[in-house]
C-alpha positions in Angstrom: 8.1 13.4 18.4 11.2 14.1 15.6 11.0 10.6 14.6 7.4 11.3 13.6 8.2 14.0 11.6 11.0 12.3 9.9 9.0 8.9 9.3 6.2 10.9 8.1 8.0 13.2 5.6 10.3 10.1 4.0 7.0 7.9 3.8 5.1 10.4 2.1 7.6 11.4 0.0 8.0 7.9 -1.2 4.5 7.8 -1.9 4.6 10.9 -3.7 7.2 9.5 -6.2 5.9 6.2 -6.7 2.0 5.9 -5.4 2.5 3.8 -2.6 4.7 2.3 0.1 4.1 5.0 2.7 2.7 2.5 5.5 5.7 0.2 4.8 8.2 3.0 5.0 6.2 4.7 8.2 6.2 1.6 10.0 9.6 0.5 9.4 10.8 3.7 10.8 8.9 3.6 13.9 8.6 -0.1 14.6 11.4 -0.3 16.8 10.6 2.5 19.4 6.4 2.6 19.2 3.9 0.1 19.8 1.8 -1.1 16.2 -1.1 -0.1 18.3 -0.2 3.4 18.3 1.3 3.7 14.7 -1.5 2.2 12.4 -4.3 4.1 13.5 -2.2 7.3 13.3 -0.8 6.4 10.0 -4.2 5.6 8.7 -5.8 8.9 9.7 -2.3 10.7 7.5 -2.9 8.2 4.6 -6.4 8.5 4.2 -6.6 12.2 2.7 -3.2 11.6 1.0 -4.9 8.7 -0.7 -8.0 10.8 -1.9 -5.7 13.9 -3.0 -3.7 11.2 -4.8 -6.7 9.8 -6.6 -8.1 13.4 -7.4 -4.8 14.5 -9.0 -4.6 11.6 -11.5 -8.6 11.0 -11.8 -8.0 11.3 -15.2 -6.0 8.3 -15.2 -8.7 6.0 -13.2 -9.8 3.0 -15.1 -13.3 1.3 -13.6 -11.9 -1.8 -15.0 -8.7 -1.8 -12.5 -9.7 -0.1 -9.4 -13.3 -1.4 -8.9 -12.9 -5.1 -9.0 -9.6 -4.9 -6.6 -11.9 -2.5 -4.5 -14.5 -5.2 -4.4 -12.1 -7.9 -3.5 -10.9 -5.6 -0.7 -14.3 -5.4 0.7 -14.9 -9.2 0.8 -11.6 -10.3 1.2 -11.7 -9.7 5.1 -14.6 -12.8 5.0 -12.5 -15.7 3.6 -9.6 -13.9 5.5 -11.1 -14.2 8.7 -12.0 -17.7 8.1 -8.5 -18.8 7.5 -7.5 -16.4 10.5 -9.6 -18.8 12.7 -7.6 -22.0 11.5 -4.0 -21.0 10.6 -1.8 -18.3 12.7 -1.7 -14.8 11.2 2.2 -14.9 11.3 2.1 -17.7 9.1 -0.3 -16.2 6.5 2.0 -13.1 6.4 5.1 -15.2 5.9 3.3 -16.9 3.0 2.0 -13.9 1.6 5.7 -12.0 2.2 7.0 -15.2 -0.1 4.5 -14.7 -2.8 5.1 -10.6 -2.8 9.2 -11.3 -2.8 9.1 -13.8 -5.7 6.6 -12.1 -8.0 8.8 -8.8 -7.6 11.9 -10.3 -8.3 10.2 -11.5 -11.6 8.5 -8.3 -12.5 11.9 -6.9 -12.1 13.5 -9.4 -14.2 11.1 -8.6 -16.6 11.6 -4.8 -16.7 15.3 -5.4 -16.7 14.8 -7.5 -20.0 12.0 -5.2 -21.5 9.7 -7.9 -21.5 5.8 -6.9 -21.9 4.2 -10.3 -20.9 0.9 -10.2 -19.6 0.0 -12.5 -16.5 -3.6 -14.4 -17.6 -6.7 -13.5 -16.2 -6.8 -16.3 -14.0 -3.6 -15.6 -12.5 -5.0 -12.1 -11.7 -8.1 -13.1 -10.6 -6.0 -15.1 -8.2 -3.6 -12.5 -7.1 -6.5 -10.3 -6.7 -8.5 -12.4 -4.1 -5.4 -13.1 -2.1 -4.4 -9.3 -2.5 -7.9 -8.5 -1.0 -7.7 -11.0 1.7 -4.1 -9.6 2.5 -5.4 -6.0 2.6 -8.9 -6.2 3.8 -7.7 -8.5 7.0 -4.3 -6.7 7.9 -4.5 -3.7 5.8 -1.1 -4.9 3.8 -1.6 -3.7 0.4 1.5 -5.1 -1.4 -0.3 -7.9 -3.2 -2.5 -5.1 -4.4 0.4 -3.2 -5.6 1.5 -6.0 -7.8 -1.9 -6.6 -9.5 -2.6 -2.7 -10.5 1.3 -2.7 -11.4 0.5 -5.7 -13.9 -2.8 -3.8 -15.0 -1.9 -0.6 -15.9 0.7 0.9 -18.4 2.0 4.2 -17.0 2.9 5.5 -13.9 0.2 7.9 -13.4 -2.4 5.5 -13.9 -0.7 3.5 -11.4 -1.0 6.0 -9.1 -4.3 6.5 -9.6 -6.2 3.5 -9.7 -3.7 2.0 -6.7 -4.4 5.4 -4.6 -8.2 4.8 -5.3 -8.3 0.6 -4.4 -6.6 2.1 -1.0 -8.9 5.2 -0.6 -11.5 2.0 -0.3 -9.6 0.2 1.9 -9.0 2.8 4.4 -12.6 3.7 4.3 -13.4 0.2 5.4 -10.4 0.5 8.0 -11.7 3.6 9.2 -15.2 2.6 10.1 -13.7 -0.6 11.5 -11.0 1.2 13.8 -13.6 3.9 14.7 -16.3 0.9 16.0 -13.6 -0.9 18.0 -12.3 2.4 19.5 -8.9 2.4 18.2 -8.4 6.0 17.6 -7.4 7.6 20.6 -7.3 11.5 21.0 -3.6 11.2 21.2 -3.3 9.5 18.0 -6.3 12.1 16.6 -3.8 15.3 18.0 -0.6 13.5 16.2 -2.2 12.7 13.1 -3.7 16.6 12.6 0.2 17.6 13.1 1.6 15.5 10.7 -0.8 15.8 8.0 0.9 18.8 7.0 4.2 17.5 7.0 2.8 14.4 4.7 1.4 17.1 2.4 5.0 18.6 2.2 6.6 15.3 2.0 4.1 13.6 -0.8 4.2 17.2 -2.8 8.0 17.0 -3.1 8.1 13.4 -3.9 5.4 14.2 -6.6 7.7 17.4 -8.1 10.8 15.0 -8.0 8.9 12.3 -10.2 8.1 14.7 -13.1 12.1 14.7 -13.5 12.4 10.7 -13.5 11.1 8.6 -16.4 8.8 5.9 -16.0 10.8 3.5 -16.2 12.7 4.6 -13.5 9.7 5.0 -11.2 8.4 1.7 -12.2 11.4 0.0 -11.1 11.5 1.7 -7.6 8.0 0.5 -7.3 8.9 -3.1 -8.1 11.9 -2.7 -5.5 9.4 -1.5 -2.8 7.1 -4.4 -3.6 9.8 -6.6 -2.9 10.7 -4.7 0.2 7.3 -5.1 1.6 7.2 -9.1 0.7 10.8 -9.2 2.5 9.5 -7.0 5.9 6.3 -9.1 5.9 8.8 -12.6 6.3 11.1 -10.7 8.8 8.6 -9.1 11.2 6.8 -12.8 11.3 9.3 -15.1 11.8 
């Protein structure tokens, strides 16, 4: 249980700082000693209320033109995603997406370092949104959507609010799916109820720390975490 507490605090501290990557951190810490079938349902039960809280806190920064299209893409992403999954190995799909996310992350980091503010074209954003919706709707992996929201928002509070809103929609879909499939065991529910308190403490601490950090610094942390998300997808599926 000690590792679960550590994983929860660190994961949601990171979420408090930059608005996402809690799943990446949580899974990475626990994956070496715990089956993913036990990790994912528990993390979802903890992460769902945290996303709702983050969305509420940054509700004034919500932009319907940002979160609504991406949320719809998540809703419909599982349809083409399921078709692709039937014909292509899931591991190959994840490795491909991991490479794409990593490359985009490096590009964004270089642009940030060089202080460039070039906005991607609408077609590029549409493609990224569709791919991100498939990846998130099918596997619950939000790295590509993180890239999209980063490029569609101007401040970190905007990013946190809108990305949390998108993830809240995705979490709702997965909650229903997991419940129908019977993936929520009593053990997972009990563990989540205990760890929610730790998650709240971690996220609050992260949010307080972010107040003392420049937007540019937090944005670079977000981009680095996106790159790590991509690398993690590659490593876990090769």
